[in-house]
Each structure stands twice: as C-alpha cells, then as structure tokens.
N, C-alpha and C positions, 0 to 999 in steps of 0.2 A: 536716399529715398526708396522705400520698398516698391517692387514692380506694381503691386495692386494699387498703391497710392498714385503712382505715375499714370496708371490707366484712368483712374477716376478723375484726376486733374486734367488729363487730356480731353476726356469727354466734356468737362466744364469748358475747356478751351473752345471745343467745336461749337458749343452752345453760344458762346460770346462772339464767335465768328459768323453766326447766322447759318451754320451748317450742321444742325443737330442730327440729321439723318445719317451722318457719317459714323455715328455711334453704332457699334456692333450690337445686334439684337434690339435695335430701336423699335419700340412698340408703344401702343396707347397706354397700357396699364403700367408698363415698366418705366416709361420716360415722359410721355405726353401728359397724362392726367395729373401727376404730381406737380408739374410746372404750370398747369392751368389753374391750380388752387387760388393764387392771389387774384386772378381776374374773375373767377367764379365768385369769390368772396366779395369782390367789388360790385358785381352785378346784384348779388343778393342784398348787400347793404344799400345799394342804390334804390332798390325797391322799398326798403324801409324808409329811406329819405324821401321818396315820393309819397309814401303814406303819411309821413309827418307833415309834409306841405299840404296834403289834402285835408287832413283832419284837425289842424290847429291853426291859430291866428294870433296876431300880436307878438309880444316879446316871447311868450312860451314857445311860439313856432320856431323862432330863430335859436333859442336855447336848445330845444330838442334836436333841431337840425345840426347845431354845433357838436352835440354829444354824438350823434350818428356819424358825422364826419370824422370825429377824433377816433371813435371806435373802428371806423373803416381804415383809417390810416394806420392805426396800431395793428390791426389784423393783417393789413397788407405788408407791413414791415416784418411782422412775425412770420408770416407764411413765406415771404421772400427769403428770409434767413434759412427757413426749413428746406426750401427748394434748392438752395445753393449746395446742399449736401447730396444732391442727386439721389433722393430716396426712390425706392421701388415699392409700390403698393402691392399688398397681398390681395387675393381675390375678395376676401371679406371687406377690406378697407375700400376696395374699388366700388363694391356694391353700396357700401354705406355712403360714400361721397355722392354717387349718382342718385341714390334715393333721396338724400337730403336736398340736392339741387332740384330734383324733379318735383319735390314737394313745395318749392317756393312759389310757382305760379298758382298753386291752390291755396297756400297759406295767406299770401298777400291780399287777394280780394276777399277771402273769408274774414280776415281780421277787420278790414274795412267795413264789410257788411255787418259784422257783429257790433261794431262801435256806432256806426251811423245809419244802419239799415239801408244802405245804398252802395253801389260799386261803380267806380270810375275806371273805364279801360285806359291803358297807357296812352292811346292817341284818340280819345273820344270824349264825348260829353258824359256827365253823370247819367247813369241809367238805373233808376230805382228798381230794385228787385231783379235786375238782369244779371244774376250771378253766373249763369251758364255761358252767356255771351262774353262776359269779362273773363271767365276761365279760358275760353278759347283764345282771346286776345293775349292774355298773359302767357299761355302755353306757346303761342307763336313767338312772342318776344323773347322769352327765356330760351326757346329752342334755337332761334336765330343767333342769339348771343353765345350759346354753347357751341354751335357749329363755327361761328367766326372765330371764337377763341381757340377752338381745337385746331383750325387751319393755320392760324397765326402762330400758335405754339409749335405745331408740327414742323413748319418750315422756317421758324426763327424770324418772322417778319419784324418784330420789334428791334432786334439787334441789327438786322439789315437796314431798316430805316434810319436808325442812328448813325450807322456807318456811312450810308449814302449821303445823308445830310452833312455829316462831317467832311466827307471827301469833296462834296460839291462846294461847300464854303471855302475849302482850301483851293479848289480849282476855279474860284469865281473869276479871277483875273483872266484865266484862259477862256472861260465861258463868255465873258464880255468880248474878248477878242474874236471868238468864233461867231458870236452874235453880230459883230460888226462886219464880218465876212458874209454872213447869211442874210442880214437885214435888207440890203438892196434888192435882191431878187424877190423876197417876200413882199416888200413894199410895192414893187412893180405890179404885183398881182392884186394886193389888197388896198393900196393907198386910195385909189380912186373910188373903190366901193365904199370906203368909209365916209365919203362925202356924197353918197347917193341919198336923195331925199326919200325915195320909196323905202329904203332900208331903215332910215330913221323913223318913218311912220310905223313900220312893222315893229321895230324894237320898242317904240313908245307904248304900243298896244300889247306887247308881249309881256307876260308876267315872269318873274324869276324862276318859278318851277319849270316852265317850258324852256327857258334859257338853260337851266341846269340840265335838262334832258339833251339839248343840243351839245353841251359840253361833254356829257357822258357818251354820246354817240362818237364824238371825235376821239375821246379817250379809249373807247372800245376798238376803234380802227387802229389807233396807235398800238394797243396791246396785242392785237392780232398780227400786225406787221412785225412788231418786236419779237413776238414768240416764234414766228416763221424764221426770222433772221437769226435769232439767238440759238435756235436748235442747231443750225449750221455751225455757229461759233463753238458750242459745246463739243461738237464732233471733231473740231480741230485742236482741242486742248490736248497737250502732250504731257505724259508722265515720264519724266526722266528720273529714274530710280537708282542712279549711281550713288555709291556711298558718300562722295564729297558733296553732291547735290542734296542729298537727304539731310546730311549734317547742317548744311547752310540753312535749309527750310526749317529745321527744328530749333534753330536758335531763337530764344525768347518764348519758347513753349515749354511745357512740363517735360517734354522729351529731349530737351537739350542735354547733351552729355551721354545720350544712349549710344553704345558702340554698335556700329553697322559695318560689318566686315566685308560684305559682298552685296552686289546689286539685288534688289528685291523684285519680285514679280508683281506686275500691276493686277489688282483685283477688279473684277467686273462690277460695275455699279448697277443696282437695281432701279426699277422705275421711280420709286420715291426719291432716291438720291439724285437721279438725273433731273427730276423736277425741282429739287431743292437748288441745284446749281443753276437751273434756268431762272428760278426766282432771284438768286443772287445777282445775276446779270441784268434781269429786267427791272429790279427795283432801282438800281443805280441809274439806269437809262431813263426811267420814268421820272425820278426825282429831278434829274438833270433837265428834262424837258419841261418840268413844272417851273423850274427857275427861269428858263427862257420865256415861258408863257407869262410869268409875273413881270419880266422886263418888258415884254411886248404890251401887256395891259397898261403899264405905267406910261409907255411911249404914246399910245393912242389916246390916253386920258389927257396927258400934257398937250398933245397936238390938238385935241378937240377944244381945250380950254383956251388955247391961243387963237385958233382959227374960227371956231364956231361961236359966234356971239348969240345971246338969247334971241335977238331978232331974227337971225338966220335960222336958228333951230325952230322957231315958231313958224317961220315961212315953209320950211321943209315938212314939218309935221302937220301943218294946217291948223293948229291950235296952240295955245300956250303949252310949253313943254313941262311935263310933270317933273318936279324936283325930287331928287333922291334924298337919302338920309344925310348926304354931304351938302351943305348949303351952297347954292349957286352952281351946282353940277346937275344937268338933267339926267333923269334915269335912262333915257335913250342912249346918251353918251356912254354910260357905264356898261350898258348891255351890249352896245356895239363893240366897245373895247374888249369885253369878255369874249364875244364871239370870235373876233379876229385873233385874240390871244390863244384861244383854244385851237383855232385853225393853224396858227403859226407853230404851236407846240407840236401838233401832229406832223406838220411839214418838216419841222426840225428833227424830230425823233426818227422819222422814216428816211429822210435824205442823208442824215448825218451817219447812219449806220454803214453807209457805203462810201463815206468820205475818208480817204486815207489819212489825212491830217487829224481829223477827229478821232479816228481809231488809235492813232499814235499817242495823242494827248490824254484821252479819257478812257479808251477801251482797253488798251494794253495793260494798265495797272490792275484792272479788274480780272482780266484773263490770268495775269501773274498770281493774283490772290487765290483764284480757283486752283491753279496748278499747285501752289504751295499747300493748300488744304488737302489735295489728293496725295501729295508726297508725305505730309504729316500723317495722313490716314494709313499709308502703307507701313510706316514705322509703328504706328499704334497697333495695327493688326499683328505685326511681327512680335511685338512685346506681349500681346495677349496669347499668341501661340506658344511663346516661351513659358509663360505662366501655367498654361494648360498642360504643357509637356512635363 
C-alpha cells in the first residue's frame, strides 16, 4: 500500500475511534464541514417533512411524508459514502454549502407563507402574517442544529457513543456486580426518603418539565465532577513509544506492518486534542452512570409497586393519586423513582471514580485505548514526515 493511502486510511481509523482531532491539520473546512453534510442534509429534509405535515392532510399527507423520508434516507446514504472518502472542501465549496444551509431558515417559512398565507414557528402556534417572527425562530433552530452538529462532528461524539454503549453492554455483568456493592449505602441514604409522604405530595404536583430540570441539575454536577477528575487522568496517560510497543499498538490498523526502527518522540497535544481525549473518557463514564441510573429507576418502581398500595399513596398525597401513562402506576411513583435514579447516578459517577476496583474493571481499558490512540498517532505522524521528506 502506498504511504499516502496508509495516511488516509489511518485518518479514517481515527474518526472511527472517536478521536478525529488526532488528524494532522484538522480543521473546519478540511475535515469537519464535509463530515457534517449528512446531518445538515437531515436537518434540511426534516424542515421539509415538517412543512408537509403542516400543509397536507389525509392520505396525501402520508404519501408526501414517505417521499420526503425516502429522499432523506437516500441523501444520507449518498453523502455518507462521499464523506468516507475524507474529502476536503475548497473555499468556494465551503461558501456554497454554508450559504445553502443559511438559506433554509428563510426558505421554509416563506414557502409555507406562499402556500397558505400563514407561518407556523417550529415550537409555536400558527401566527398569520408573522413572517419575521417565524424567521427568527427558524434561524435559532437551524443555528442551534448547526452548532450541535459541528461540536458532535469535531469531537466524534457519534462514534464515542456507539463505542461506550457497546462496551457498557459487554461490561453489564460487572456493572451489576458493582451496583450490588454500591446499592446498600445508596439505599441507606435514599430508601426512607422514598417513603416520605411530603415528597410524594410534591412529586404528585410537580410536572415532568420541572422533574427534567432536576435531572439536568444532577447531570450538570456529574459532568463538572467528572471533568475535574478526568483532567487529572489525562495527565497520567503515558506514551511508551518504543518500537515493540508501537508495533503492537498498530496491529489491526492501517499502519500494521510499518517498520519502526527506533523509539519515536512524543508530540505535544493541542487544546482541541486534549478536549477530545477528555470527551473520550467522559462519554464512557456518563453512559455507564446512565445504565446504573436505569437500574435504580427499575428498582424503585418495583419497590413502589410492591409496598405502596393505591390506598397508601392516596393517604400520603391527600387525594387520589394521578395515574401515569402506565396503567396502575401513579405519576408520583415514577417521578420519585426518576429523582432517586438521577441522584444515584450522580453518586455512582462521583464516588466510583475514586474506587480502585471500579478503576481496574472499567477505567483501565479506556485509559489503554487512549494510550493506544496516542501511540498510533506517533507512527502516523512519522509516516507523514517520511512522505514530506
């Protein structure tokens, strides 16, 4: 295989590993924007699907929606194949893509206004003649979608989420074992609060949007604690760049078989690359905490169904309990379970980062993956230097 092809395939390997910033010369125009195309096309097609749902009814509505979905899927597949070739956009192509996307928040409401003489904002009621207000809403929506897509693409969040979920499923037996060790102290703090009448009254009156804000608050605390801890972990990552270690790290990669005669020098990481490694560690930790939270939610729901009868729930709340979408399950019970699951996930994520057994079972493999990525990067940079020479 020619060296330039090795370099290109290694860059694709970095993308699949969720570490695209390890690519030399990684930038918005050269790497990020081309890989954003499928997602941007999906957002644009989604606005057309929304327009179809607003403007049609009956069978024609679903036929048109089916056509839009089919076109969206075809465009997604076509652009994904194009992106796998790791294209680099010229300045003219970059401007063209950005202008086309920037036109979507203007085109969508204007098309609706031309057809029906009214405009419906993405999250509002129809506002006849309120074109300018709808333009602002659509600009905000498309802008947020662009920023979210850019961040996810820059740091490879899609590949990282897939890998984290796959590893978490593989580690599920150990996760249950660890939960069994962590559950008694958590229950010591939370079990009696679960049977507090005042809390059931509050949860019965609290709506799901406010419960979601509480969950987000716990999640924010978890992220802040994980970020502070994981920065220390990144500082401990070692780069052993001896030839035999590098040859072992490159097995199964496009660099397999590349001759390495002497130890290589470690290259300093920039801020974007350090943040990418931080995201690699944080995603695995947060997905694992979410699995634990789901287990805790299930535990409290089962416990509530066994212990809390409808009569007891009515006595605690002071009125008949409001039923949830699940027949026979009070809304207060689900909200209570959600609250304690969120708290338990936060407790688990914060405490387990300092637990030696947890580090050995779950954290060490992630650190090894980061070390391997850095070792492959060292060989990749050496091959690039050979080509340049």
